[in-house]
N, C-alpha and C positions, 0 to 999 in steps of 0.2 A: 856496596858498590853495585851499580846497575849498568849492565852492558847492553847497549841498544844497537840492533842490527839494521834498523830502518824505521820508517814511519809507523808501520803496523805490526812490526815483529820485534819482540824483545824476549830475552831468556827467562824472565820472571812471570810474565803474564801469557795466557792463552790468547792469541790473536785470532781474528776471523779466518785467516789462512790456515791456522793450525786446526780449527774446527772443521773446515772443509776437507782437509787431509784426513782427519779421523773418520769422517763419513765415507770418503772414497775408499779408505783402507777397509772399513767395515764391509762395504758392498763387495769389494774385491775378495775379501775373505769368505763371505757367504757364497759367492759365485764359485770359487775354487772348491769349497766344501760340497756344494751340490754336484759339481762335476766329478769330484772324487767319489761321492756316494754312488753316482751312476756307474762309474767304472767298477767299483766294488760289487755292485749289484750284478753287473755283467760277468765279472770274474767268478763270482760264487754261484751263478745261475747254471744249473745242469742242462738247460736248453741250449746254451751257447755252443757254437762250433758248427762244423759241417757234418751233415747227416746224409748218407747214401741209402737209397731204397734197397732193401734186401729183395732182389728180383725173384727169389724162390718163394717169397712170402707176399708178393704184390704184383699187380698187373703192368706197372709202368716203370720206366727208367728215369728216376728223378734224383736230384741232389738239392737239399735244402740247407741254407746257411743262415744261422742266427748270429748277428754281430752288433756291437755297440755302435751307435751313430750319434755321438754327442750324448745328450741326456735321454735319447730315445733308443729304440731297438730297430734293427733292419732285418727283414726276412726276405731272402732271395731264393727263388725256385727256378731251377734249370732242368731241362729234360726233354722228353718226347711224349706227346699226347697219345691217346688211343688210336688215332689215325696215322701215327708215325710222323707228325709235324713237330718241329722244334718249338719248345715253349720257354719263355723267360718272363718272370713277373717279379715285382718288388713291392714291398710294403714297409713303411717306416712309421712308427708310432710308439705308444706306450702300452704296456699290458694292463690297461685301466678299464677295459670294457667299452671304450668309446670307439666309434667308427673312425678309421683313418683310410685315406685313399690307397688304392692298389693300381699300379701301372703295369701294362704289358699283358694283362689277362682280359680278353673281351667278355669273359663270362662273369666277371665281378667288378664292381666299382669301388667298394669299400670292404674292409675287414676289421673286426675288432678281436682283441685277445684279452682275456681276463685271467689273472693268476689265481689259481685255486689253492695251491700249496707249492712247496719248493720244487716239486717234480711234475706238476699238472697245470696245463693251460686249457681253457675252453675258448673256442673261437666261433665267430659268426661271419659269414660272407653275404654281401648284399649286391644286388644288381638293380639299379633304378629305385633304390630305397626298399626293395622287397627282399626278405630273407630267402636265400637260395641254398645255403649250407650251414649246418651246425655241426660242431665236432669237439673232440677232445684230443689233446696231445699229452701223453704220459711217458716220462723218462723212467726207465727201470732203475731200481735201487742201486745197481752197480754202475749206472751211468753209461753203459755200453750200447744200449738199444733204446729206441723209443717207439711207441705205437700210436698211430693216428687213426682214430675212428671218425667217420663223417657220415652224415645223412642229409638228404635234401631233395630238391627237384631240379632235374636237368633243364637245359634251354628248351627242349622239346616237350616239357611237362611230365616227364617220367620220374617217378620216385626212385631213389637209389640209396644204398648203404655200402660203404667201403671201409676196409680195414687194411692198413699197411704198416709194415715194420721197417724201421730205418736203423742202420748201424752207424755208430760214431766213427768218423774218419780221423 
């Protein structure tokens, strides 16, 4: 006995509609898998969370927040610069070593992060395509502090080296 539900659909044969549904289901499954992978990466990443500058070990009052932004990461910096002016910048991208735009910081247009290992990132900041800062972010084994070292050239052409320690909030 054959039960027919319509012109192109029956219970014994795969119709064109059934094939399209399988493809849509496959793509939806892949999309959910990639999103879940990004969330797992963010949850297991020791860089994630809010970090406050340890003022006894650094010159400025800054807070840095790493958070998931879909499949990407978002880094937000808030604080006060050396002249006492409020600062706020945002970067959203992947830890893939590629340049991604920075907003809110007149001293840089793009920044790239590259994951070295589970606790270490290298970064490069650029202004008008020219490298202005290179550095490294290392989270301590206990996950409670991180150290940022950076070197580069300031807007007025002076070379600099900085080291700052942040505490997990």
